C-alpha positions, 0 to 999 in steps of 0.5 A: 331402216326404211327401204321403201323410203330409201328407194324413193330418194334415188330419183332426181330430187326437187325442191320441197313446195312447202319450203319454196313457199315459205322461202318466198313468203319469208323473203318477201316479208324480210324474215329471210334474206339468204339465197337458196343457192347459198344454203348448205345441204344440211339446211336444205329440206328436199324430197321428191315431188311429181312434176305434173302441171295439174299439181302446180301453184304460181308463187308470189314471184311468178315461179312454179311450185310442184305439189303431190296429188295423191293423199296416200303418197303425201302421207308416205312422205310425211310419215317419217317426220312424225316419228318423234311423236311416238316416244323418246325410245323411237327418237333415240333409235332414229337419232342413232341410225346413220341413214336417218341422220343423213336423210334431209327429210328428218333434218331441222331447219333450226339446227346447223351441222358440220360436214361430218354430221357428228358434232353437236348441232348449233342453232341457226341465227334468228331471222331478221325482223321488219326487213323490207328490201328484196333482191328480186323485187323492184324498188318501191315507187315514190308516192305523190300527192294526187294533185301533182302531175309526174312525167314517166321519164326516169331522171338519173345523173352520174357522179363526177368530181371536177378535176380543177377547183371551181372558184367563186364568181367575182362580181365586177359591179357591172352586172345587169339587173333586168327589169321584171316584165312578166307574162303581160309583155312576155310569152308563157312557155311553161306553167304548172296547172296542178299546183294546189291553191292557197288554203288547200291541204294534203288529202291522199297520194298515189304512185305516179301522182295525178290520174289521167293523161299527162299534158305537154306543158311546153310550147310546140316548136314551129320548126327546126329553126324555132329556138324556144327552150322547152322547160320541164320540172315534173320529176322527182325533186323538181321545182319550177312553176312558170317560165316566161320568154321575155326576149329571144334568149331571155327567160323569167322563171317563177319557182313553186312554193312549198306545197300547201304553203305560200312560202319557201322559194329557194330550191330549184331544179329543172330541165331545158331542151332545144338548146343552142351553143355559142349563144348567151342565155339569161335566166332570172328567178323572180320570186325568191324570199330571202333578203341575203343569199350566197349568190351575192358573194360569188356562188354559182348555179349548177348545170348538167349536160346530158351529152357531156355525161354520155360522151365525156363522162362529165357531170354537174359543174358550176356555171354562170356569169353576170350573177346578180342577187337583187330586190324585185322592184315589183311590189305586190303589197305582200312580202318583198321578193328578190331576184337571181339572174345569171347568163350561161352558154350551153355546150351543145346544140339540141342538148338536154340540160339541167339547172339546180340550186345544189347537187340533187339527191332524190328518194330514189337515189337513197333507195338504190344505195340502200339496196346495194347495202342489202345485196352486199353479203358483208355489209348486210351482216352489220347494217340492218335497214328497217322501216321506221314509219310511213310518211304522210304520203305513205313513203317509207322512212328508213332507219339503219342500225349499224353495229358489229355482232356482240359476243356476249350480252354484256358486251352488247349492253355496254355499247353507247349509241350515236344517232344521225339524221338528214334531210328534215329540210328536203331542199338541203341536199348537201345533208344527204351527201354528208350522210352518204360519206358517213355511210361509205366509211362506216360500212367499209372494211377500214380498221377505224370503221370496224372499231367504231362498229365494235364499240357503238350502235349507230342509228341512222335516218338518212332521209327524214322528210321523203315526201318533201324531197319527192315533190321538190319542197325546200323546207316543209313536209306535206303538212305545210310545216317545218318538221324541224320546229315540231319535235315536241309535237304529240300529233303522230298522224300529222308529223309521223316522221318526227314523232317516231324519231323522237320515240325511237331515241327515247326508247334508245335512252332507256337502253343505253347512253346516247353519246352523240346526236347530229342532224345534217342541214344546209345553209344558204347565207354562210360559207363553210361547215359549222354547227349549232349546239346547246350550252350545258347548264351543269358545272360538271360538263361545262364547255364539254359540248364544245369539245366535239366541234373543236376536234372536228375543226382540227380534223377538217381545217379547210372545211369546218369553221369553229368560229361560225359555231353557236351554242345559244338556245333561243326560245324560237328554236325550242322545237328543233331536234338538237334542243329537244334531244339535249333536253332529253339528256343528250349532251352532245346534240348538234345541228351540222350546217353545210353551206350551199357555196364553198369554203373560205378556209385554208387550201380550199379558200374561195372554191365551191364544195363538190360532192367529194368534199361533203362526203369527206366530212362524213369521214371526218365525223367518224374520225372525230368520234374516235378522237372524242372517245379515245381512252387516252384523254390527252386530246380531250383535255387539250381541247378543253383547255383551249376552249377555256382560253378562247372563252376568256378572250371572248369575254375580255373582248365583250367587256372591252367593247362596253368600256369595262374592265373585269378580273377574268382570273377570278370571276370569268367562269361565273358569267353565263355563256348565253350572255356572251354569244349572239343569236344564231343566223338560222331561219325564222321558225315562226314562218312554218310553226303552228298546226298542220295545214289540214288541221289549221283549216278545220280549226279556222272553220270551228272558230268561225262557227263558234263566233257566229254562235256567240254572236247569235245568242249570248249565254247568261252566266248566273241564275239571277240573270236568267230569272230577270231575263225571264221576268222581263220577257213575261212582262213584255208579253203581258204588255203586248196582250194588253194593247191587243185587248181593246180590239178584242173587246170592241168585237164582243156582244154588248150583252156580255158582262165585263168583269172587274179589272185585275187590280180590283181583286182582293184576296179574302183575309180569313179562313172562313171566307176561303172555305165559302169560296171553295164550297162555291166551286162545287156548284160550278161557279168559277171564282176567277174572272174571265180573261175579258175582265183583265185591264192592265196599265197602259204604260210599260213603267207601271207594269214594271213597277208591279214586280212579283215577289217570286220568280216563275220557271215558265210562263202560263199557257193561254187558251186559244179561245182567250176571249171567252170565259169558262163554260158554266158547267165545266169544272176548272182543273188548274194545278195547285202549284202552278205559281209556287211562291215562298210561304211568307209572301204567298198571299201578297204575291197572289194579290199583285201577280198578274195571273189569270187564275188566283187560288188561296189555300187554307 
């Protein structure tokens, strides 16, 4: 039909530059994630383009797209694509022509054909919205506050599971409590200079943190025999502020508080170099804040050897002896401090080792994991990573939507939702490992995982506080506040992660029922895994919120402790995620707490948790969701009955302690559950509550200005008070003027006649006298005495006793030549309403008011 076109299609075909541009553009912004090589021929729009270097463009990915230079040649290629605009007849003719049907130039990118191109085409699946990962491009580098120095090295650790259980340390009672020496008697070998001072607040961020050359904070070794350890913590999630050498192999360590606060020293993660093997080193952290710790009951720190990892594939392991947690004897008059001391022997000479409070899981680790999901052709079909929002520093807060595609809209609408989140407290890295285990299972090809994806929509926020994770905070964000106390906030700009999370769940509740909300945390004072929930006030759902944790304890009996769970809602926890979501309508709203230590249950008794133990709990959460929603309600009913029996026993125990008897068969269900349970052992929310640091600074400045303004001038409340204040000020000015009058009179010419005093003035009593006086004004005669004739009483009491009968709005102006009378030929031009007064008292007022000019009116 088009021989010229058919002839042109014979040479080698190259990719269409427009298609290449759109492919790169859409892939960059996340609307298209398939590889060009994976596209079928029916979906590939190809044509011939010249390859002259003169007609090339550089794409956003550094590739070259060839363009046509000749306008007429462009038109010859584009002309067939405009055929549909000529009319329906030509469209039908083209559609029936087999050549045109097989021509890639006339194909639509929105239609899919089979191999024979004869069956009715199908529409292509819509492209994804708001994607952010690109299989070609690098990961987004973390953004740091501009005060933070960051080294350029990439820190990476291998995952490894110890072949044998790692048991708790058994205290002997002979552990040493080193006396704190300090830098006065020791040598500072490492100290951060870029820590924000107290009262500072976050202003801006950049990739790489502080500008300029990164200084070497470690001491310079004097030679190969110098055995001083070299410390470093200026990497992602690192935390160590200062190291002081107080002995040949002894060091005192000071942790950095959460940025823009003076609190929360718990998480530590640092590197040491220049080690010596078969030598016992002692490390003592001197500024911990919690009076109780798992280190006091056998928990060991974690150590990682770089040589062991590269040589023997050995990763993080529990190390430490002579572990002691005790109160710091140095009292600075502020909050009490506590110390953690332990000894350790390094496995190699000249090794690079790391110490950590728990297994680190950084923001970069999360990004690498999400990138593997995006690049997986199977997992990417039912897991859609999105950007929920940006943090204060500009780091992406990721939101994963996990569900299998539904066959009908009705099936999609019938799915319930499950919301999971982690790392709202950045130092609780165990929450990330539980989340990792959950994602590994729910994205697998297990039949249970497929069933969960068929019946649920999972909304997962794997890292709620990326800024805190990056800088190595333990509890707070860069706002200097605990995000898990601000779920009720309206400050979107100060707490974006929390605000957008709550808003997402609110919109989700409008679409479908949210069956479960779980927020993964870590706990530093209790062993095992447990959760906090909320007692239901509805008799219909009485005890139902306890069924899920009881099922979880049965599925993971050697890790999860139901006896450690608590369901009391305290007033100080009203801003937490579980309470806010519960009040929004999510009955099963929980905070799952995982210990930093280990288990005291079953086969894992007195052993530390490993990464695999935490990841296995993520699998058990999925398994428990299936049991909880099983159409066969046998398990659910059994758990509910067991809960009632446990509650009866608890009530009986409570009353027995008070020496009272109660008929549990008749009235036990009427006792409020909140009266039975004790309060939780969670952290004090008041430590991190209130406005964010930058708003708190502004509020303090405004309060100081307001106090100064109030102290300078007190505002009067009523008109009466303002009038009285004016009269008082006016009389004081008149009194001062009277005191200055004798001085002015003494300097006058003796020939000047003095006028009678003001008190001798008497108003005329009849109309005729007034008219006579007014007529005299026309002759240039002034009816008023000059200023020199005024003689006021000498004392203040007499003046105040002669109060006027009205209130003036302003004081009369005075002439600068107050010592002289009016000129004889100048007519006075005084306003008639200068001193308004009530009509009934006008004559009396004019007689007693100390005015310079007195008028009466007919």
